[in-house]
C-alpha positions as CSV (number, residue, x, y, z in Angstrom):
1,M,-8.1,93.0,-38.5
2,N,-9.4,89.5,-38.7
3,H,-12.7,89.2,-36.9
4,R,-11.8,86.1,-35.0
5,L,-8.5,87.5,-34.0
6,W,-10.2,90.7,-32.7
7,L,-12.7,88.7,-30.8
8,G,-10.0,86.6,-29.2
9,I,-8.0,89.7,-28.1
10,S,-11.2,91.2,-26.7
11,M,-11.9,88.1,-24.6
12,V,-8.4,88.1,-23.2
13,V,-8.7,91.8,-22.2
14,L,-12.1,91.2,-20.6
15,L,-10.9,88.2,-18.7
16,S,-7.8,90.1,-17.5
17,S,-10.0,92.9,-16.3
18,A,-12.3,90.5,-14.5
19,C,-9.3,88.9,-12.7
20,A,-8.0,92.3,-11.6
21,A,-11.5,93.3,-10.4
22,F,-11.9,90.1,-8.3
23,P,-8.7,89.5,-6.2
24,Q,-8.4,86.5,-4.0
25,K,-10.9,86.3,-1.1
26,Q,-10.6,88.5,1.9
27,L,-8.9,86.3,4.6
28,Q,-10.6,86.2,8.0
29,E,-8.4,87.4,10.9
30,D,-8.9,87.3,14.7
31,I,-6.8,88.9,17.4
32,I,-6.1,87.0,20.6
33,K,-4.7,88.9,23.6
34,T,-1.7,87.3,25.3
35,A,0.7,88.3,28.0
36,G,3.3,88.7,25.3
37,G,1.2,90.9,23.0
38,D,-1.4,90.4,20.3
39,L,-1.6,87.1,18.4
40,K,-3.1,87.5,14.9
41,I,-4.8,84.4,13.6
42,T,-5.4,84.3,9.8
43,C,-7.8,81.6,8.7
44,I,-6.7,80.9,5.2
45,G,-8.8,77.9,4.4
46,H,-9.1,74.1,4.7
47,G,-6.2,73.0,7.0
48,T,-4.2,76.2,6.3
49,L,-3.5,78.8,9.0
50,M,-1.1,81.8,9.5
51,F,-0.1,83.1,12.9
52,T,1.6,86.5,13.4
53,F,3.2,87.3,16.8
54,G,6.0,89.5,18.0
55,G,6.9,90.4,14.4
56,K,7.2,86.8,13.3
57,V,5.1,84.7,11.0
58,I,4.2,81.0,11.2
59,H,2.5,79.2,8.3
60,V,0.8,75.9,9.1
61,D,0.2,73.5,6.2
62,P,0.3,76.1,3.4
63,V,-1.3,74.9,0.2
64,S,-1.6,76.7,-3.1
65,S,-5.3,75.9,-3.5
66,A,-6.1,77.9,-0.4
67,A,-4.5,81.3,-1.3
68,D,-2.1,83.1,-3.6
69,Y,1.0,82.7,-1.4
70,A,3.0,85.2,-3.5
71,G,1.0,87.9,-1.8
72,L,1.3,86.6,1.8
73,P,4.1,87.4,4.3
74,K,7.2,85.3,4.3
75,A,7.5,82.7,7.1
76,D,9.9,82.6,10.0
77,L,8.5,79.1,10.7
78,I,6.5,76.6,8.6
79,L,4.8,73.6,10.3
80,I,3.7,70.6,8.3
81,T,1.3,68.2,10.0
82,H,1.6,65.3,7.5
83,E,2.4,64.5,3.9
84,H,-1.0,64.4,2.2
85,G,-1.2,66.7,-0.7
86,D,-3.7,69.1,0.9
87,H,-1.3,69.7,3.7
88,L,2.2,69.4,2.1
89,D,2.6,71.6,-1.0
90,A,6.2,72.3,-2.1
91,K,5.1,75.2,-4.3
92,A,3.4,77.0,-1.4
93,I,6.2,76.3,1.0
94,Q,8.7,77.7,-1.5
95,A,6.6,80.8,-2.0
96,V,6.7,81.8,1.7
97,S,10.2,80.6,2.4
98,T,13.5,82.6,2.7
99,A,17.0,81.4,3.4
100,Q,16.2,81.9,7.1
101,T,12.8,80.1,7.2
102,I,12.7,77.0,9.5
103,I,10.5,74.2,8.2
104,A,9.4,71.5,10.7
105,V,7.7,68.3,9.5
106,N,6.3,65.0,10.7
107,P,8.5,61.9,9.9
108,G,6.4,61.0,6.8
109,S,7.1,64.4,5.2
110,A,10.9,64.2,5.6
111,K,11.5,62.7,2.2
112,A,9.6,65.4,0.4
113,Q,11.3,68.1,2.5
114,P,14.8,66.8,3.2
115,Q,16.0,70.2,4.4
116,A,13.4,70.3,7.2
117,T,13.6,69.6,10.9
118,V,11.8,66.4,11.8
119,I,9.7,66.6,14.9
120,R,8.1,63.4,16.2
121,N,5.0,62.7,18.3
122,G,5.7,63.7,21.9
123,E,8.8,65.9,21.1
124,T,9.1,69.6,22.1
125,K,11.5,71.9,20.2
126,T,12.2,75.6,20.2
127,L,11.8,76.7,16.6
128,A,12.3,80.3,15.4
129,G,12.0,81.3,19.1
130,F,8.7,79.5,19.6
131,K,8.0,76.5,21.8
132,V,6.5,73.8,19.6
133,E,5.1,70.6,20.9
134,A,4.2,67.7,18.6
135,V,1.0,65.9,19.5
136,P,0.0,62.6,17.9
137,A,-2.6,62.8,15.1
138,Y,-4.2,59.7,13.9
139,N,-7.5,57.8,13.3
140,L,-8.8,55.4,15.9
141,E,-10.3,52.8,13.6
142,K,-9.9,54.1,10.1
143,S,-6.7,53.8,8.1
144,F,-6.4,57.3,6.6
145,H,-4.0,58.5,9.2
146,P,-2.0,55.8,11.0
147,K,-0.7,56.2,14.5
148,G,2.9,57.4,15.0
149,N,3.2,59.5,11.8
150,G,1.1,62.7,11.7
151,N,1.5,65.6,14.0
152,G,-0.7,68.1,15.7
153,Y,1.1,71.1,17.1
154,I,0.9,73.2,20.3
155,I,2.6,76.5,19.8
156,T,3.1,78.8,22.7
157,F,2.5,82.6,22.2
158,G,3.2,84.5,25.4
159,D,1.0,82.8,27.9
160,A,-1.4,81.3,25.3
161,R,-1.1,77.7,24.1
162,V,-2.6,77.2,20.6
163,Y,-3.4,73.7,19.4
164,V,-3.6,72.9,15.7
165,A,-4.7,69.2,15.7
166,G,-3.9,68.1,12.1
167,D,-5.8,65.2,10.7
168,T,-7.0,63.2,13.6
169,E,-9.9,61.9,15.6
170,N,-10.7,62.4,19.3
171,I,-7.7,60.4,20.5
172,P,-6.7,60.0,24.2
173,E,-3.6,62.2,23.7
174,M,-5.9,65.0,22.6
175,K,-8.4,64.6,25.4
176,S,-5.7,64.7,28.0
177,L,-4.3,68.1,27.0
178,K,-4.2,70.9,29.5
179,D,-4.4,74.7,29.4
180,I,-5.2,75.2,25.8
181,A,-6.3,78.7,24.9
182,V,-7.2,78.1,21.3
183,A,-7.8,74.8,19.5
184,F,-8.3,74.0,15.8
185,L,-10.1,70.7,15.4
186,P,-10.7,69.0,12.1
187,M,-14.2,67.9,11.0
188,N,-13.8,66.6,7.5
189,L,-15.7,63.4,7.0
190,P,-14.9,60.5,6.6
191,F,-11.2,61.3,7.2
192,T,-11.3,63.0,10.6
193,M,-14.0,63.8,13.2
194,T,-17.7,64.0,13.3
195,P,-19.2,67.0,15.2
196,E,-20.0,64.6,18.1
197,M,-16.3,63.6,18.3
198,V,-15.2,67.2,18.3
199,A,-17.7,68.1,21.0
200,D,-16.5,65.1,23.0
201,A,-12.9,66.1,22.8
202,A,-13.7,69.8,23.6
203,R,-15.5,68.8,26.7
204,A,-12.5,66.8,27.8
205,F,-9.7,69.3,27.4
206,R,-11.8,72.5,27.4
207,P,-10.1,75.0,25.1
208,R,-11.2,78.5,25.8
209,I,-11.8,79.2,22.0
210,L,-12.6,76.4,19.6
211,Y,-12.4,76.7,15.8
212,P,-13.6,73.7,13.8
213,Y,-11.4,73.7,10.7
214,H,-10.7,71.5,7.7
215,F,-14.4,70.7,7.8
216,G,-15.3,70.2,4.1
217,N,-19.1,69.8,3.8
218,T,-19.7,68.9,7.4
219,D,-22.4,71.1,9.1
220,T,-20.7,73.4,11.6
221,N,-24.1,74.3,13.1
222,A,-24.2,70.8,14.5
223,L,-21.1,71.4,16.6
224,V,-22.4,74.8,17.7
225,N,-25.6,73.1,18.9
226,L,-23.8,70.3,20.6
227,L,-21.7,72.8,22.7
228,K,-24.5,75.4,23.2
229,G,-24.5,76.4,26.9
230,E,-21.1,74.7,27.5
231,K,-19.6,77.3,29.8
232,G,-16.0,78.3,29.2
233,I,-15.8,77.1,25.5
234,E,-16.4,79.7,22.8
235,V,-17.0,78.2,19.3
236,R,-15.9,80.3,16.4
237,I,-16.9,79.5,12.9
238,R,-14.7,80.7,10.0
239,D,-14.5,79.8,6.4
240,M,-12.2,76.7,6.7
241,R,-13.8,74.2,4.3
């Protein structure tokens, strides 16, 4: 056999073996007790989450760079916060969709997902059996995320209201929220919040559990220190760069 050909085949075999030996990262999961049963939260990465409750699955902002969606559960409901490419990924959406999957999007994502249900700031809809509230998500002074387009979502699981903020800053609509059991707040500079902004918002609406997410290179320890000793707010750090 030609020496170069043999070497090339050997390299392919070695690379294939390496890929098989190192599957995608182990996804971090938490269980939240609710009056309606256990809520499983899967922290996939960046702004991407999966919720499993009552035998149903919700994917939030699935993106192919965060996971191999071919190996993840199919969705009963997919929620898209806004149309930026790290939140709206047609390939990932297709990978977890079935003919019965409901897709809900903000107005700016409607063109890319014409089959989806549009939900606007301030609206509440029942989707796949879940109560879903669309909360505004926008920058206060920057122009990355204009007011009136992007959504955060509050999803009710049993007696637990879970808030996924989307790309936003510590806006008045966020700070006026009530009875939030779990909150995911973004901390990816310069596009969303500083740790100080996240702490300010958390002190205002007081989620019982706070996950900083979509935080890029921002130091999560800064948020932990800012909220150290703040009774009633548990800060949980997961790999959500």
